[in-house]
C-alpha positions as CSV (number, residue, x, y, z in Angstrom):
1,X,-188.3,-41.7,51.9
2,X,-189.8,-44.1,54.6
3,X,-187.7,-46.5,56.4
4,X,-190.1,-48.3,58.9
5,X,-191.0,-51.9,58.2
6,X,-188.6,-52.4,55.1
7,X,-186.8,-55.6,55.5
8,X,-183.8,-54.5,53.6
9,X,-182.0,-51.5,52.1
10,X,-184.1,-49.4,49.3
11,X,-182.5,-47.9,46.2
12,X,-181.9,-44.3,45.5
13,X,-181.2,-43.0,42.1
14,X,-179.1,-40.0,41.3
15,X,-180.0,-38.1,38.3
16,X,-178.2,-35.8,36.1
17,X,-180.1,-32.5,34.9
18,X,-179.4,-33.7,31.6
19,X,-181.2,-37.0,31.8
20,X,-184.1,-37.6,29.5
21,X,-187.6,-38.3,31.0
22,X,-187.7,-41.5,29.0
23,X,-184.3,-42.9,30.7
24,X,-186.0,-42.2,34.2
25,X,-189.4,-43.6,33.3
26,X,-187.6,-46.8,32.0
27,X,-185.6,-47.0,35.4
28,X,-188.5,-46.4,37.6
29,X,-190.4,-49.3,35.6
30,X,-187.8,-51.7,37.2
31,X,-189.3,-52.0,40.7
32,X,-188.9,-50.2,44.1
33,X,-187.1,-46.9,44.2
34,X,-187.4,-44.8,47.3
35,X,-186.0,-41.5,46.0
36,X,-184.7,-39.5,43.0
37,X,-181.9,-36.9,43.7
38,X,-181.4,-34.4,41.0
39,X,-177.8,-33.3,40.8
40,X,-177.1,-29.8,40.1
41,X,-173.7,-30.5,38.3
42,X,-173.2,-28.6,35.1
43,X,-176.8,-26.9,35.1
44,X,-177.6,-23.2,35.7
45,X,-180.7,-22.4,37.7
46,X,-182.9,-22.3,34.6
47,X,-181.8,-25.7,33.4
48,X,-182.1,-27.2,36.8
49,X,-185.7,-26.0,37.0
50,X,-186.6,-27.4,33.7
51,X,-185.0,-30.7,34.5
52,X,-186.8,-30.9,38.0
53,X,-190.1,-30.0,36.4
54,X,-189.9,-32.9,33.8
55,X,-188.5,-35.5,36.2
56,X,-190.3,-34.8,39.5
57,X,-193.7,-35.8,38.4
58,X,-192.4,-39.1,37.1
59,X,-190.7,-40.0,40.4
60,X,-193.7,-39.1,42.3
61,X,-196.0,-41.2,40.3
62,X,-193.9,-44.0,41.3
63,X,-194.1,-43.0,45.0
64,X,-190.5,-42.0,45.0
65,X,-189.5,-38.7,46.8
66,X,-187.9,-36.2,44.4
67,X,-184.9,-34.2,45.8
68,X,-183.2,-31.3,44.1
69,X,-179.5,-30.5,45.0
70,X,-179.0,-27.1,47.0
71,X,-181.5,-24.9,45.3
72,X,-184.4,-24.4,47.5
73,X,-186.0,-22.2,45.0
74,X,-186.1,-24.9,42.4
75,X,-187.4,-27.5,44.7
76,X,-190.2,-25.4,45.7
77,X,-191.1,-24.1,42.2
78,X,-190.9,-27.4,40.7
79,X,-192.9,-29.2,43.4
80,X,-190.0,-31.5,44.4
81,X,-190.2,-33.2,47.7
82,X,-187.1,-31.6,49.2
83,X,-183.5,-30.4,48.8
84,X,-180.3,-32.3,49.2
85,X,-177.8,-29.9,50.8
86,X,-174.1,-30.4,49.9
87,X,-172.6,-26.9,50.5
88,X,-172.0,-26.2,54.1
89,X,-173.6,-26.9,57.6
90,X,-175.0,-23.4,57.8
91,X,-176.8,-24.0,54.6
92,X,-178.2,-27.2,55.9
93,X,-179.3,-25.3,59.1
94,X,-180.9,-22.7,56.9
95,X,-182.8,-25.3,54.8
96,X,-184.1,-27.3,57.7
97,X,-185.4,-24.0,59.3
98,X,-187.2,-22.8,56.1
99,X,-188.4,-26.0,54.6
100,X,-189.5,-28.3,57.6
101,X,-192.1,-29.8,58.0
102,X,-193.2,-29.6,54.6
103,X,-190.0,-30.7,52.7
104,X,-187.4,-33.4,53.1
105,X,-183.9,-31.9,54.0
106,X,-181.0,-34.3,53.4
107,X,-177.2,-33.8,54.1
108,X,-174.6,-34.6,51.5
109,X,-170.8,-34.0,50.8
110,X,-169.8,-35.4,54.3
111,X,-166.2,-36.2,54.1
112,X,-165.2,-37.1,57.6
113,X,-166.9,-38.4,60.8
114,X,-166.7,-34.8,62.4
115,X,-168.7,-33.4,59.4
116,X,-171.1,-36.1,59.8
117,X,-171.7,-35.6,63.4
118,X,-172.0,-31.9,62.9
119,X,-174.8,-32.7,60.3
120,X,-176.3,-35.2,62.5
121,X,-176.7,-32.8,65.4
122,X,-179.0,-30.8,63.8
123,X,-181.2,-33.9,62.6
124,X,-181.6,-33.8,58.7
125,X,-183.9,-36.4,57.3
126,X,-181.1,-38.4,56.1
127,X,-177.1,-38.1,55.6
128,X,-175.5,-39.2,52.3
129,X,-172.0,-40.7,52.2
130,X,-170.1,-40.3,49.1
131,X,-170.7,-37.7,46.3
132,X,-173.3,-37.5,43.8
133,X,-170.9,-38.3,41.2
134,X,-168.9,-40.6,43.1
135,X,-169.5,-43.6,41.3
136,X,-166.5,-43.6,38.9
137,X,-165.3,-47.0,40.5
138,X,-167.1,-50.3,40.0
139,X,-167.4,-50.5,43.8
140,X,-167.7,-48.4,46.7
141,X,-165.0,-46.1,47.8
142,X,-163.2,-47.2,51.0
143,X,-163.6,-44.0,52.7
144,X,-167.4,-44.0,51.8
145,X,-167.9,-47.5,53.1
146,X,-166.0,-46.9,56.2
147,X,-168.1,-43.6,57.2
148,X,-171.3,-45.5,56.5
149,X,-170.3,-48.5,58.4
150,X,-169.3,-46.4,61.3
151,X,-172.7,-44.4,61.1
152,X,-175.3,-47.2,60.7
153,X,-175.1,-48.9,64.0
154,X,-174.8,-46.1,66.1
155,X,-176.9,-43.2,64.7
156,X,-180.7,-42.6,64.4
157,X,-180.6,-40.3,61.4
158,X,-181.0,-42.7,58.2
159,X,-178.1,-43.0,55.9
160,X,-177.7,-43.4,51.9
161,X,-174.2,-44.7,50.8
162,X,-173.1,-43.9,47.1
163,X,-172.3,-47.4,45.5
164,X,-170.4,-47.7,42.4
165,X,-170.9,-47.8,38.6
166,X,-171.5,-51.6,38.6
167,X,-174.9,-52.8,39.6
168,X,-173.3,-55.4,41.9
169,X,-171.7,-52.8,44.2
170,X,-175.1,-52.6,45.9
171,X,-174.3,-55.6,47.8
172,X,-171.1,-54.2,49.1
173,X,-172.9,-51.0,50.1
174,X,-175.7,-52.7,51.8
175,X,-173.2,-54.6,53.9
176,X,-172.5,-51.3,55.7
177,X,-175.8,-51.6,57.4
178,X,-177.3,-48.4,55.9
179,X,-181.1,-47.8,55.1
180,X,-180.5,-46.6,51.4
181,X,-178.2,-47.4,48.5
182,X,-177.6,-44.9,45.6
183,X,-176.7,-45.7,42.0
184,X,-176.4,-43.5,39.2
185,X,-174.1,-44.5,36.1
186,X,-175.1,-48.2,37.0
187,X,-178.6,-47.4,36.0
188,X,-178.7,-44.6,33.5
189,X,-175.7,-45.9,31.4
190,X,-177.3,-49.5,31.3
191,X,-178.9,-50.5,27.9
192,X,-182.1,-51.2,29.8
193,X,-182.3,-49.1,32.8
194,X,-185.4,-50.9,34.1
195,X,-183.7,-54.4,34.1
196,X,-180.6,-52.5,36.1
197,X,-183.0,-51.4,38.8
198,X,-184.9,-54.9,38.9
199,X,-181.3,-56.5,39.3
200,X,-180.3,-53.9,42.1
201,X,-183.5,-54.6,43.9
202,X,-182.8,-58.5,43.6
203,X,-179.4,-58.0,45.0
204,X,-180.6,-55.8,47.9
205,X,-183.3,-58.2,48.8
206,X,-180.6,-60.8,49.1
207,X,-178.6,-58.5,51.2
208,X,-181.4,-58.0,53.6
209,X,-182.3,-61.5,53.7
210,X,-178.6,-62.3,54.7
211,X,-178.5,-59.6,57.3
C-alpha cells in the first residue's frame, strides 16, 4: 500500500467473505485501488480461507495489496499480503513480530486517541479509523472523522478512514487528511461496482487537487 508520490488519497475496498469473485473483479476494473481488506465477519476459518484464496489473486493482479482480518494462518496459506488486526494491542504486537518484514500488518478497531497512540508506538504499516462494517451511514461517523483528522497531520504512520455507504462520502473522508479512504457497501452494493470505483477515484482526485 505505497503512499509516496501519490497526489491524493487512495481507495481501499473492504470485502465480505461472502463476496463473489465476479463482484470484486468488476470493482477492480474501475480504476486505482490500493488495497482490499477481507473482513472475517460471519466466516469460520475454512470459509475465510476459501474466500481469501479466491479473492487475493484478483486484487494482486491489479497491484492491490490483499489483507485478511486477524487470521495470520489464513493470510499465510492464501498468499495474502498481510493481516489487518482488530483484536488487541498484544495481538498486533505478535503479528508484527511474526510477519515482518515479509507481510503488511495494519491496526484496526482503534476507538480512541489512546488506543491509536498505543498502536502507533509499535509502528504498524497503517492505522484504520472506523470499523470494517462501519459504513451504515451515508457519511463518515463523527468520531471516526475526528480521530482521523487528529492523527493525519501529526503522526508518520499512514491512516485509512472508513467512509460511508454513499460514494460521495469519500470527499468528507479525504478532508481529514488521511492517505487512504475505505469503501465497502458503496462499491459492492452498487449496480456497477466498476463505475462506483471510478466515481470514487474521480472524487478523490478532486479532493487531492483542492488540498
